[in-house]
C-alpha positions in Angstrom: 96.9 110.8 112.9 93.7 111.9 114.6 90.5 110.2 113.4 87.9 112.9 112.8 84.7 113.1 110.7 86.7 115.0 108.1 89.5 112.4 107.9 86.9 109.6 107.8 85.1 111.3 105.0 88.3 111.9 103.2 89.3 108.2 103.4 85.8 107.3 102.1 86.4 109.6 99.0 89.9 108.1 98.5 88.6 104.5 98.6 85.8 105.4 96.2 88.3 106.9 93.7 90.7 104.0 94.1 87.8 101.5 93.6 86.7 103.3 90.5 90.3 103.3 89.1 90.6 99.6 89.9 87.6 98.8 87.7 89.0 100.9 84.8 92.4 99.3 85.2 91.1 95.7 85.0 90.5 95.6 81.2 93.5 97.9 80.5 95.9 95.7 82.4 94.7 92.6 80.5 95.0 94.2 77.1 98.4 95.7 77.8 99.7 92.4 79.1 98.6 90.7 76.0 100.4 93.3 73.9 103.6 93.0 75.9 103.7 89.3 75.4 104.0 89.8 71.7 106.5 92.7 71.9 110.2 92.5 71.6 112.5 93.0 74.7 111.5 92.5 78.3 108.3 90.7 79.2 105.4 92.2 81.1 106.0 92.9 84.8 105.2 90.1 87.1 103.0 90.8 90.1 105.9 90.3 92.4 106.6 93.3 94.7 109.5 92.8 97.1 108.6 92.9 100.8 110.5 95.8 102.3 110.5 98.0 105.4 111.2 101.7 105.3 114.7 102.9 106.3 115.2 106.6 105.4 111.8 106.6 103.6 108.9 107.8 105.9 105.4 106.5 105.8 103.0 108.9 104.1 100.0 109.9 106.2 96.9 108.1 105.0 98.8 105.7 102.7 98.4 102.7 104.9 94.7 103.4 105.5 93.4 102.4 102.0 95.9 104.4 100.0 96.5 102.9 96.5 99.1 103.9 94.0 99.6 102.6 90.4 103.1 102.9 88.9 103.6 102.5 85.2 106.7 102.6 82.9 107.7 102.0 79.3 109.2 98.6 78.3 112.9 99.2 78.0 115.5 98.3 80.6 116.0 101.7 82.2 112.4 102.6 82.4 111.6 99.3 84.0 114.3 99.7 86.6 113.1 103.2 87.5 109.5 101.9 87.6 110.6 99.1 90.0 112.4 101.6 92.2 109.2 103.6 92.4 107.1 100.6 93.2 109.5 99.7 96.1 109.4 103.2 97.4 105.6 103.4 97.4 105.4 100.1 99.1 107.8 101.3 101.9 105.7 104.5 102.3 102.6 102.4 103.1 100.7 102.3 99.8 98.9 99.3 98.3 100.8 99.3 95.0 99.7 98.1 91.5 102.7 97.4 89.4 101.9 98.4 85.8 105.5 98.8 84.7 106.9 97.5 81.4 104.0 98.8 79.3 104.6 98.4 75.5 105.0 101.7 73.8 105.5 105.3 75.0 102.0 106.3 73.9 100.4 103.6 76.1 102.3 104.7 79.2 101.5 108.3 78.5 97.7 107.6 78.1 97.7 105.7 81.4 99.0 108.8 83.1 96.9 111.5 81.4 93.7 109.4 81.9 94.5 108.9 85.7 94.7 105.1 85.3 98.3 105.4 86.6 99.5 107.8 89.3 103.3 107.8 88.7 105.9 107.2 86.0 109.4 108.4 85.2 109.7 110.4 82.0 112.4 112.2 80.1 112.2 116.0 79.7 113.3 116.0 76.1 110.9 113.1 75.2 107.9 115.0 76.6 108.9 118.3 75.0 109.5 116.9 71.5 107.2 113.9 71.3 104.2 114.6 73.6 104.1 118.4 73.5 105.1 118.5 69.8 107.8 121.2 70.1 110.2 121.4 67.2 113.5 122.0 69.1 114.8 120.8 72.4 116.4 123.0 75.1 120.0 122.0 75.9 120.0 123.5 79.5 118.6 120.8 81.8 116.8 123.1 84.2 115.3 125.3 81.5 114.1 122.1 79.7 112.6 120.7 82.9 110.9 124.0 83.7 109.4 124.3 80.2 108.0 120.7 80.4 106.8 121.1 83.9 104.8 124.3 83.1 103.4 122.9 79.8 102.3 119.5 81.2 100.2 121.0 84.0 97.5 121.6 81.4 97.5 117.8 80.8 96.9 116.9 84.4 100.5 116.0 85.1 103.0 117.4 87.6 106.7 116.9 87.2 108.9 116.3 90.2 112.4 117.5 90.4 114.6 115.9 87.7 117.5 113.6 88.3 121.0 114.4 87.1 120.8 111.3 84.8 120.6 112.4 81.2 119.6 109.7 78.7 120.3 111.9 75.7 122.0 110.9 72.6 125.8 111.0 72.3 128.7 109.9 70.1 131.2 107.4 71.5 134.6 106.2 70.5 136.6 103.2 71.8 138.8 104.3 74.6 141.9 102.6 73.1 141.5 104.2 69.7 144.9 104.5 68.0 146.9 107.5 66.9 145.2 110.7 66.1 141.8 109.2 67.0 143.0 108.5 70.5 143.2 112.3 71.1 139.6 112.9 70.3 137.4 113.7 73.4 135.1 116.4 72.0 132.7 116.4 69.0 134.3 119.5 67.6 137.5 117.6 67.1 136.0 115.5 64.4 136.4 118.5 62.1 140.2 118.2 62.6 140.3 114.6 61.4 140.8 113.6 57.7 137.4 112.8 56.2 138.3 109.1 55.8 138.6 108.8 59.6 135.0 110.1 60.2 133.4 106.7 60.0 130.1 106.7 61.9 127.7 103.9 63.0 124.1 105.2 63.6 120.7 103.6 64.4 118.2 103.9 61.6 115.9 106.1 63.7 118.8 108.5 64.5 119.8 108.6 60.9 116.4 110.0 59.8 115.4 112.1 62.8 115.0 115.9 62.3 117.3 116.3 65.3 119.6 113.4 64.3 122.7 112.8 62.3 122.3 115.2 59.4 121.8 118.4 61.5 124.4 117.1 64.0 127.1 117.0 61.3 126.0 120.4 60.0 126.2 121.8 63.5 129.8 120.6 63.8 130.9 121.8 60.4 131.4 118.4 58.8 128.2 118.2 56.6 126.9 114.9 55.4 127.6 113.9 51.8 130.3 116.3 51.2 133.9 115.1 50.4 135.5 117.5 52.9 132.7 116.9 55.4 131.4 113.4 56.1 131.2 111.2 52.9 128.0 109.2 52.7 130.0 106.0 52.3 131.4 106.7 55.8 128.0 106.3 57.4 126.8 102.8 58.4 123.1 102.1 59.4 122.7 99.6 62.2 120.1 98.3 64.6 120.6 100.2 67.9 122.2 97.3 69.9 125.0 96.3 67.5 126.3 99.8 67.3 128.1 99.4 70.6 130.0 96.3 69.5 130.7 97.8 66.1 132.2 100.9 67.7 134.2 98.8 70.2 135.5 96.5 67.5 136.6 99.4 65.3 134.1 98.7 62.5 133.4 102.4 62.7 135.4 105.1 64.7 132.3 106.7 66.1 129.0 105.3 67.2 125.6 106.8 68.1 124.7 105.8 71.7 122.4 106.6 74.6 124.3 108.2 77.5 123.0 105.9 80.2 123.4 102.6 78.3 125.3 100.0 80.4 127.2 98.8 77.3 129.2 102.0 77.2 131.1 101.0 80.4 131.1 97.3 79.6 132.6 97.8 76.2 135.1 100.4 77.3 133.7 103.3 75.2 134.2 107.0 75.7 131.4 109.4 75.1 132.5 112.5 73.3 131.7 115.9 74.9 128.9 117.6 73.0 130.7 121.0 73.2 128.3 122.7 70.8 125.4 121.6 73.0 123.6 120.1 70.0 121.6 117.5 71.9 118.7 118.5 74.1 118.5 117.5 77.7 116.7 114.1 78.4 116.8 114.2 82.2 114.5 111.7 83.9 112.0 112.9 86.5 109.1 111.4 88.5 105.8 112.5 87.0 102.6 112.4 89.0 98.9 112.5 88.1 98.1 115.9 89.5 94.9 114.8 91.3 96.9 112.0 93.1 99.6 114.5 94.1 96.9 116.9 95.5 95.7 113.9 97.6 99.2 112.9 98.7 101.5 116.0 98.4 104.2 114.1 100.3 104.9 112.1 97.2 107.2 114.8 95.9 109.3 114.5 99.1 109.3 110.7 98.8 110.8 110.7 95.3 113.0 113.8 95.4 115.9 112.1 97.4 115.7 109.1 95.0 116.0 111.4 91.9 118.9 113.2 93.6 120.9 109.9 93.8 120.4 109.0 90.2 123.3 110.2 88.0 124.1 109.3 84.4 127.0 107.1 85.6 124.8 105.4 88.3 122.1 104.6 85.7 124.8 103.2 83.4 125.8 100.8 86.1 122.2 99.7 86.9 121.5 99.2 83.2 124.7 97.2 82.8 123.6 94.8 85.6 120.5 94.0 83.5 121.7 94.2 79.9 125.2 92.7 80.4 125.0 90.6 83.6 121.4 89.4 83.0 120.0 90.4 86.3 116.2 91.0 86.8 115.3 94.7 86.9 113.4 94.3 90.2 116.5 92.7 91.9 118.7 95.5 90.6 116.2 98.1 91.8 115.9 96.4 95.2 119.7 96.2 95.7 120.1 99.8 94.9 117.3 100.9 97.2 118.9 98.9 100.0 122.4 100.1 99.3 121.3 103.7 99.3 119.6 103.3 102.6 116.0 103.9 101.4 114.6 100.5 102.5 115.6 97.3 104.2 114.6 93.8 103.0 112.0 92.1 105.2 
């Protein structure tokens, strides 16, 4: 890259902005780390960033010359894995990376992005549409949902990259070896063909009470809640989210409320029923950029687009399984996947 007065001036501006951000981040990181220590689930991200070299990833012009990038994520397994993947990619592209993944709470991660204290995160289209943008109904078509979120979030200083195929929406699962008539069920609409006593359902407390949760789901499929010929109230068990998978696999209930990318689906031999009425909105994951950062480094979209293209629902199930079932560290899972897919090599 030719060194001109313009590029030198540009680098000076970039350093000034990055230094200013570093001062703002200092207190924020300390506070968020303290919060995460008292939160349930994964602990705050360590400062460890794997040493990698680029393989198919190309260095972004200007990144190695004072370019700084802060990556954030929420604090559940999948979000942390995606955050670590993003950290590794940014490192390979030449940036000095601040790892601010595993932030407790969706609101905290969102505020880091909208304030410009973080440059990149992964977010779900349905989450942004329903939770952050306060829309009342999701959009089942994945591209239409992404387009609506992309256009709306521009006003918040955020730009959405192309979404991955991975869809972390809700679903209903059944054990794969379910006996008799239950063993023939592969679609949600088939629940209406079962005797009411067979419609036993385990759901998380949150899903039970959501305006887009169990009650409207059962109405959409013609088996309304609380009605003898629909789904009797006694058939519905309220669980914490985690135990639902084991309860469904063990036959404590015939159907369980799950997340589509959860690694326990595969590990516990569950089958996700087809949502043939398209009740659930799309929750496709996509890289989201602080718009000012993207204007500075427009090549970031090209950096993360091939990564998003490789991330399917089934692939994410497997990565989550390695953490939640095998007990691997998210950064190790992320690094193995980046190496296996040819994006980076270990140094």
